[in-house]
C-alpha positions in Angstrom: -0.1 -0.2 0.0 1.1 3.5 -0.5 2.0 6.3 2.2 -1.0 8.0 1.7 -3.4 4.9 2.9 -1.7 4.3 6.2 -1.5 7.6 8.0 1.0 8.0 10.9 -0.3 8.5 14.4 1.8 11.5 14.9 0.5 13.2 11.7 -2.3 15.5 12.1 -5.3 16.1 9.5 -4.0 19.6 8.5 -0.2 18.4 7.8 -1.3 15.0 6.0 -0.5 15.0 2.5 -4.0 15.3 0.2 -4.7 12.3 -2.4 -4.9 13.0 -5.7 -8.7 13.7 -6.5 -10.1 12.4 -10.1 -13.2 13.9 -11.6 -15.5 12.2 -13.6 -18.0 12.9 -16.2 -21.9 13.1 -15.0 -22.9 12.1 -18.4 -20.7 9.2 -19.5 -18.6 8.5 -16.2 -15.0 8.9 -18.3 -12.2 10.9 -16.6 -12.6 14.8 -17.1 -9.2 16.3 -18.1 -8.2 19.9 -16.9 -8.2 22.3 -19.9 -7.7 26.2 -20.0 -10.8 28.0 -21.6 -8.9 30.8 -23.5 -11.7 32.9 -24.3 -12.3 33.4 -20.2 -9.0 32.6 -19.1 -10.5 29.8 -16.3 -9.7 26.2 -15.8 -12.4 23.7 -16.8 -12.6 19.9 -16.5 -13.8 18.5 -19.8 -14.4 15.2 -20.7 -12.9 13.4 -24.0 -15.9 11.5 -25.2 -18.6 13.8 -24.9 -18.9 17.7 -24.5 -19.5 17.9 -20.6 -17.5 20.5 -19.1 -17.2 21.3 -15.5 -15.7 24.9 -14.4 -13.2 24.8 -11.6 -13.6 27.1 -8.5 -10.7 29.4 -7.1 -8.5 26.2 -6.1 -4.7 26.5 -6.3 -3.3 24.0 -8.7 0.3 24.1 -8.1 2.3 26.5 -6.0 6.1 26.7 -6.3 7.5 27.5 -2.9 11.1 28.9 -2.8 13.0 28.9 0.2 13.7 32.7 0.8 15.7 32.0 4.5 18.9 33.5 4.8 21.1 31.2 6.3 24.2 31.6 9.1 26.7 32.1 6.4 25.5 35.9 5.8 28.3 38.1 6.5 30.7 35.4 7.5 34.1 36.1 5.6 36.4 34.0 7.3 37.1 31.5 4.7 37.5 34.2 1.9 41.2 34.5 3.1 41.9 30.7 2.3 39.8 30.5 -0.9 42.4 29.7 -3.2 40.3 30.7 -6.3 40.2 34.4 -4.7 43.3 36.2 -6.2 45.4 38.6 -3.6 45.0 42.4 -4.5 49.0 42.5 -5.4 47.9 39.9 -8.2 46.4 42.8 -10.0 49.5 44.9 -10.3 49.8 48.2 -12.0 47.9 49.5 -14.7 49.5 48.5 -18.3 49.7 51.5 -20.3 48.8 51.6 -24.1 52.0 51.5 -26.1 53.0 51.3 -29.7 55.1 47.9 -30.5 57.0 49.3 -32.8 58.5 52.8 -31.4 57.5 51.8 -27.8 55.7 55.2 -27.3 52.4 55.6 -25.2 49.3 56.0 -27.1 47.5 58.5 -25.7 43.7 59.4 -25.9 43.0 61.9 -28.8 40.4 63.7 -26.7 42.1 64.4 -23.0 45.7 63.5 -24.1 45.9 61.0 -21.1 47.1 57.3 -21.5 44.4 55.0 -21.3 44.2 52.2 -18.8 42.8 49.3 -21.6 46.1 47.6 -21.8 46.1 47.5 -25.7 48.7 48.1 -28.0 49.3 49.1 -31.5 50.7 46.5 -33.9 52.8 48.0 -36.8 54.6 46.6 -39.5 58.0 47.6 -40.7 56.5 48.6 -44.1 55.0 51.8 -42.2 56.8 54.6 -42.5 57.3 56.8 -39.4 57.8 60.8 -39.0 59.2 61.5 -35.6 58.1 58.5 -34.1 54.4 58.7 -35.7 53.2 57.2 -38.6 53.7 59.1 -41.8 49.6 58.7 -42.8 49.0 60.5 -39.3 51.0 63.3 -40.1 49.9 63.6 -43.8 46.2 63.7 -42.3 47.3 66.4 -39.8 48.9 68.4 -42.7 45.6 67.9 -44.9 43.5 69.1 -41.9 45.6 72.2 -41.6 45.5 73.2 -45.4 42.0 72.5 -45.3 41.7 75.3 -42.5 43.8 77.7 -44.4 41.7 77.2 -47.7 38.6 77.8 -45.6 39.9 81.1 -44.4 41.0 82.0 -47.7 37.5 81.6 -49.0 36.2 83.6 -46.1 38.4 86.3 -47.1 37.5 86.2 -50.6 33.7 86.3 -49.9 34.0 89.5 -47.7 36.2 91.3 -50.4 
């Protein structure tokens, strides 16, 4: 026999687990199956053989109870010092600046001029030419930008005269 059929003496009526109830059709005596009535959004029991349907009252079908208790471990940090997976603060080391792998110069932020702390490096091949430690194309870009500003000033003067 199952544990439900032979209740223990020390178990009260309220704490005793409930048996599973089966519902049967009043018309054909077949078992009723739970279905959702999507139009009304309610739970109903329906017979598979005939069209009989029985509405269910506000009964809890399933309750997912999660343990929400905080154990004795809250705030305890004694074991953290001996935990091998936690790194030492000195393991972080100094922040590695961004640098060029060809000339070794720090790469500075174009907005503020400070070195970034991303630890990135610029990989440069030998076929790139340098002028004063900078790529020639960067220098050419700066020269072109300066020439454009100079031409804009000339156009403004021509328009005023």
